[in-house]
Wavefront OBJ file of the C-alpha trace (Angstrom):
o trace
v -24.471 -22.491 -5.246
v -22.743 -20.823 -2.099
v -23.607 -17.308 -1.281
v -20.831 -14.864 -1.314
v -21.019 -12.634 2.011
v -19.910 -9.251 2.138
v -16.821 -8.383 4.161
v -18.545 -6.586 6.642
v -20.447 -10.012 7.462
v -17.189 -11.637 7.208
v -15.464 -9.321 9.701
v -18.743 -9.714 12.201
v -18.592 -13.854 11.724
v -14.697 -13.784 12.601
v -15.334 -11.479 15.655
v -17.508 -14.162 16.867
v -15.014 -16.893 16.475
v -15.874 -17.989 12.986
v -12.161 -19.384 11.571
v -13.553 -19.941 8.281
v -14.484 -16.357 8.016
v -11.022 -15.103 8.917
v -9.701 -17.334 6.743
v -11.824 -16.083 4.170
v -11.277 -12.275 4.749
v -7.277 -13.259 4.818
v -7.927 -15.166 1.256
v -9.473 -12.229 0.074
v -7.320 -9.322 1.010
v -3.664 -11.081 2.013
v -2.714 -10.037 -1.933
v -3.348 -6.494 -0.884
v -1.929 -6.357 2.417
v 1.732 -8.015 0.520
v 1.232 -5.561 -2.334
v 1.180 -2.267 -0.064
v 3.601 -3.784 1.989
v 6.106 -4.266 -0.555
v 5.372 -1.321 -2.647
v 6.319 0.729 0.865
v 9.001 -1.199 1.977
v 10.623 -2.387 -1.559
v 12.080 -5.788 0.086
v 10.378 -8.903 -0.248
v 11.287 -10.299 2.861
v 10.190 -7.340 5.012
v 7.078 -7.322 2.857
v 6.432 -10.762 3.611
v 7.276 -10.554 7.431
v 4.939 -7.477 7.895
v 2.084 -9.065 6.402
v 2.784 -12.026 8.084
v 2.704 -10.048 11.169
v -0.654 -7.963 10.587
v -2.244 -11.752 9.717
v -1.311 -12.676 13.059
v -2.481 -9.462 14.504
v -5.599 -9.292 12.591
v -7.829 -11.234 14.557
v -7.131 -8.857 17.913
v -7.793 -5.805 15.505
v -10.730 -6.727 13.656
v -12.523 -5.971 16.976
v -11.839 -2.597 16.451
v -13.287 -2.368 12.748
v -16.334 -0.482 12.723
v -17.567 -0.472 9.533
v -17.245 3.080 8.823
v -15.232 2.873 5.809
v -14.614 -0.449 3.678
v -12.497 -3.045 5.052
v -9.916 -2.094 1.881
v -9.521 0.975 3.373
v -8.839 0.238 6.888
v -6.730 -2.381 5.669
v -4.651 -0.017 3.792
v -4.369 1.920 6.936
v -2.996 -0.990 9.148
v -0.505 -1.775 6.482
v 1.064 1.647 5.806
v 1.080 1.867 9.942
v 2.889 -1.347 10.113
v 5.384 -0.156 7.555
v 6.006 2.734 8.945
v 6.846 1.599 12.215
v 8.936 -1.130 10.508
v 10.775 1.756 8.359
v 11.205 4.097 11.538
v 12.840 0.903 13.427
v 15.217 0.093 10.676
v 18.591 1.853 9.932
v 18.457 0.330 6.238
v 15.183 2.024 4.962
v 16.618 4.449 2.735
v 18.320 1.776 0.841
v 15.240 -0.298 0.702
v 13.564 2.277 -0.977
v 16.175 3.332 -3.440
v 16.385 -0.938 -4.698
v 12.259 -0.715 -4.627
v 11.801 0.300 -8.010
v 14.446 -1.646 -9.339
v 13.283 -4.832 -8.024
v 9.432 -4.167 -8.698
v 9.929 -3.050 -12.334
v 11.881 -6.093 -13.087
v 9.979 -8.749 -11.750
v 6.680 -7.229 -12.977
v 7.115 -6.621 -16.547
v 8.733 -8.359 -19.366
v 8.256 -5.473 -21.962
v 11.419 -3.856 -21.706
v 10.057 -0.587 -23.116
v 7.527 -0.546 -20.339
v 9.849 -1.849 -17.981
v 11.915 1.080 -18.721
v 9.308 3.768 -18.212
v 7.899 1.746 -14.885
v 11.580 1.592 -13.757
v 11.845 5.715 -14.220
v 8.265 6.346 -12.693
v 9.077 4.272 -9.708
v 12.551 5.329 -9.144
v 11.105 8.962 -9.544
v 8.731 8.429 -6.987
v 11.110 6.610 -4.536
v 13.049 10.320 -4.793
v 9.817 12.013 -3.782
v 10.213 12.916 0.207
v 7.081 11.986 2.408
v 4.324 12.542 2.372
v 4.575 12.871 -1.527
v 5.858 9.620 -2.342
v 3.195 7.863 0.674
v 0.481 9.775 -1.596
v 1.875 8.910 -5.056
v 2.186 5.257 -4.360
v -1.546 5.530 -3.265
v -2.758 7.273 -6.224
v -0.627 5.791 -8.921
v 0.570 2.785 -8.132
v -2.838 1.431 -6.266
v -4.870 3.464 -8.527
v -6.793 5.058 -5.625
v -8.879 8.219 -5.768
v -7.989 11.003 -4.345
v -10.999 10.194 -1.952
v -9.714 6.966 -1.153
v -6.593 8.421 -0.478
v -7.250 10.813 1.819
v -9.434 8.619 3.876
v -6.458 6.205 4.581
v -3.683 8.603 5.182
v -6.353 10.796 7.257
v -5.847 13.929 5.393
v -8.656 16.131 3.213
v -9.346 15.330 -0.227
v -7.969 18.632 -1.476
v -4.715 17.995 0.382
v -4.144 15.118 -1.976
v -5.112 16.580 -4.987
v -2.445 19.505 -3.905
v 0.108 16.542 -3.247
v -0.377 15.261 -6.508
v -0.278 18.396 -8.314
v 3.009 18.720 -6.612
v 4.318 15.446 -7.667
v 3.297 15.814 -11.168
v 5.691 19.103 -10.832
v 8.494 17.376 -9.551
v 8.619 14.371 -11.410
v 8.191 16.865 -14.540
v 11.195 18.690 -13.269
v 13.126 15.404 -12.874
v 12.018 14.437 -16.312
v 13.359 17.525 -17.764
v 16.569 17.436 -16.003
v 17.214 14.185 -17.373
v 16.959 15.312 -20.855
l 1 2 3 4 5 6 7 8 9 10 11 12 13 14 15 16 17 18 19 20 21 22 23 24 25 26 27 28 29 30 31 32 33 34 35 36 37 38 39 40 41 42 43 44 45 46 47 48 49 50 51 52 53 54 55 56 57 58 59 60 61 62 63 64 65 66 67 68 69 70 71 72 73 74 75 76 77 78 79 80 81 82 83 84 85 86 87 88 89 90 91 92 93 94 95 96 97 98 99 100 101 102 103 104 105 106 107 108 109 110 111 112 113 114 115 116 117 118 119 120 121 122 123 124 125 126 127 128 129 130 131 132 133 134 135 136 137 138 139 140 141 142 143 144 145 146 147 148 149 150 151 152 153 154 155 156 157 158 159 160 161 162 163 164 165 166 167 168 169 170 171 172 173 174 175 176 177 178 179
């Protein structure tokens, strides 16, 4: 029977040069890294490139992981920072974000009615400006708690709650305008 090691144990082993531990960490968390990159960037190629860049840099970055938070929280932060850097550099980031909801909804959902609802929700989230869009993606799309989102974004939990209240108001106003 194989012992299942915690992320923290695997990080320690990977930092000591154990390739198998690093490979197991990547196996556990690559999908999370890619998913966040795709949802943030809205473009499959950019998401794949970003995820690969993170994986290449991860052995060195792991040495800075102190275990004060969950590894997934730390990976969210790294992925979001990498995506922010790419978006700052990209002149087409506005176009990529506009295309995000259509691509995501079409690839993910078969049910037409559900697809339309999801498409509307992602279009609505895409219409938000930063930092509301980023907050909404983490809370709504990723299903994170306000506390987890606050930790990832480096803000107070009350700020996340306030932002989500504002997001709901903005989305409600958008829905009313389309009726």
